[in-house]
C-alpha positions in Angstrom: -4.4 103.6 11.2 -6.8 104.3 14.1 -7.1 107.8 15.9 -8.1 107.6 19.6 -8.3 111.0 21.4 -4.9 112.6 20.8 -3.1 109.4 20.0 -2.4 107.9 16.7 -2.1 104.1 16.9 -0.3 102.3 14.1 -2.1 99.1 13.2 0.3 96.2 12.4 -0.5 94.7 9.1 -0.6 90.9 9.4 1.3 89.0 6.8 -0.7 87.1 4.3 -0.5 83.2 4.0 2.0 83.3 1.2 4.3 85.8 3.1 4.1 83.7 6.3 4.7 80.4 4.3 7.8 82.0 2.5 9.1 83.5 5.7 9.1 80.1 7.3 10.4 78.3 4.2 13.3 80.7 4.3 14.0 80.7 8.1 12.6 77.7 10.0 12.7 79.6 13.3 10.1 82.1 12.0 7.7 79.2 12.6 8.3 78.8 16.3 5.2 79.6 18.4 4.1 79.0 21.9 0.4 79.0 22.5 -1.1 79.4 26.0 -4.6 78.7 27.3 -5.8 79.1 30.8 -8.6 76.9 31.9 -10.3 78.0 35.1 -13.0 76.1 37.1 -16.1 78.0 37.5 -18.5 77.1 40.4 -21.7 76.5 38.4 -22.2 72.8 37.2 -19.1 71.6 35.4 -18.2 74.9 33.8 -14.7 75.7 32.9 -13.8 79.1 31.4 -10.9 78.8 28.9 -9.1 82.0 28.0 -6.7 82.0 25.1 -4.0 84.6 25.0 -4.1 85.3 21.3 -7.1 87.8 21.1 -8.0 87.1 24.0 -10.7 84.5 23.1 -13.0 82.9 25.8 -14.7 79.6 25.6 -17.0 78.1 28.2 -16.7 74.3 28.4 -19.3 72.4 30.3 -21.2 69.0 30.5 -24.7 67.9 29.9 -27.1 68.2 32.8 -27.0 64.4 33.2 -23.2 64.6 34.0 -23.7 67.4 36.5 -23.2 70.2 34.1 -25.4 73.1 33.0 -25.2 72.4 29.3 -24.0 76.1 28.7 -21.1 74.9 26.5 -19.8 71.9 24.7 -18.1 69.1 26.9 -14.4 68.6 26.5 -15.1 65.5 24.3 -17.1 67.5 21.9 -14.3 70.2 21.9 -11.9 67.3 20.8 -14.2 66.4 18.0 -14.5 70.0 16.9 -10.8 70.5 16.9 -10.3 67.6 14.8 -12.8 68.7 12.1 -11.6 72.3 12.3 -7.8 71.4 12.0 -8.5 69.0 9.1 -10.3 72.0 7.4 -7.7 74.7 8.2 -4.7 72.4 7.1 -6.6 71.5 4.0 -7.0 75.2 3.2 -3.3 75.7 3.8 -2.3 72.6 1.5 -4.7 73.7 -1.2 -3.0 77.0 -1.4 0.4 75.4 -1.5 -0.8 73.0 -4.1 -2.9 75.6 -6.1 -6.2 73.8 -5.6 -9.6 75.7 -5.2 -11.8 74.2 -2.7 -15.5 74.8 -3.5 -17.0 73.0 -0.6 -15.8 71.2 2.4 -17.4 69.6 5.6 -15.9 67.3 8.2 -18.3 65.2 10.3 -16.2 64.3 13.4 -17.4 61.1 14.9 -16.2 59.6 18.1 -17.2 56.6 20.2 -16.7 56.5 24.0 -18.1 54.5 26.9 -18.4 57.0 29.9 -18.1 54.0 32.3 -14.3 54.0 31.6 -14.1 57.7 32.7 -16.0 56.9 35.9 -13.5 54.0 36.6 -16.2 51.1 36.3 -13.9 49.2 34.1 -10.1 50.0 34.2 -9.4 47.7 31.2 -11.4 50.0 29.0 -10.0 53.2 27.4 -11.0 56.3 29.3 -11.5 58.4 26.1 -12.6 57.8 22.6 -11.8 54.2 21.4 -12.8 55.3 17.9 -12.2 58.6 16.2 -13.6 58.6 12.6 -13.7 62.0 10.8 -15.6 61.8 7.5 -14.4 64.6 5.1 -16.6 65.7 2.2 -14.8 67.8 -0.3 -15.4 69.4 -3.8 -12.6 71.1 -5.5 -11.4 72.1 -8.8 -8.9 69.0 -9.2 -8.9 65.5 -10.3 -9.7 62.9 -7.7 -6.0 61.8 -7.8 -5.0 65.4 -6.9 -7.6 65.7 -4.1 -6.4 62.4 -2.6 -2.8 63.7 -2.8 -4.0 66.8 -1.1 -5.7 64.9 1.6 -2.6 62.6 2.3 -0.6 65.8 2.9 -3.4 67.1 5.2 -3.6 63.8 7.2 0.2 63.6 7.6 0.6 67.3 8.5 -2.4 68.0 10.7 -1.3 68.8 14.2 -4.5 67.6 15.9 -4.3 64.3 14.1 -0.5 64.0 14.9 -1.2 65.0 18.6 -4.1 62.7 19.1 -1.8 59.8 17.6 0.6 60.3 20.5 3.3 62.1 18.6 3.6 64.8 21.5 4.1 63.7 25.0 1.7 65.1 27.6 3.7 65.9 30.8 1.4 67.1 33.5 2.8 69.0 36.5 0.9 69.4 39.6 1.3 72.6 41.8 -0.5 72.5 45.1 -1.6 75.9 46.3 -1.5 76.6 49.9 
């Protein structure tokens, strides 16, 4: 409980992972969430300010100087690689709890190959994005190799970023022209 001036503010206790898991297991609708992020163009270089409604968190995304950016934040392409690695680690931690595996160490090296010429429209037969995404996962846990492989199979089939990047979720952009 926090006390500010003459007000007493009750802090809401966040549920534990197990409480959240059990609640969703018992009632699927308790897992329904909408996340919203606002990305706003800034006028310096290629900077974009992304504000996430959950805290709120802010992230500045930019580009390197050679691509007209100021290099004050990661590029959108680096954010994709970061999201892949972070999501793999987060989902591994969830599944390790479910499977009662203790992870001692874990790193993900997210690797992606791209040719920027496709983004610039220099060859429309090439993919304007990563043509290879190859995360390399290094993990040490208190389980057999077989059990760790079972864990990682669960992770790869349940990781939202991997699923979304694989095309599972349609992206339906809508343009609103401001007058």
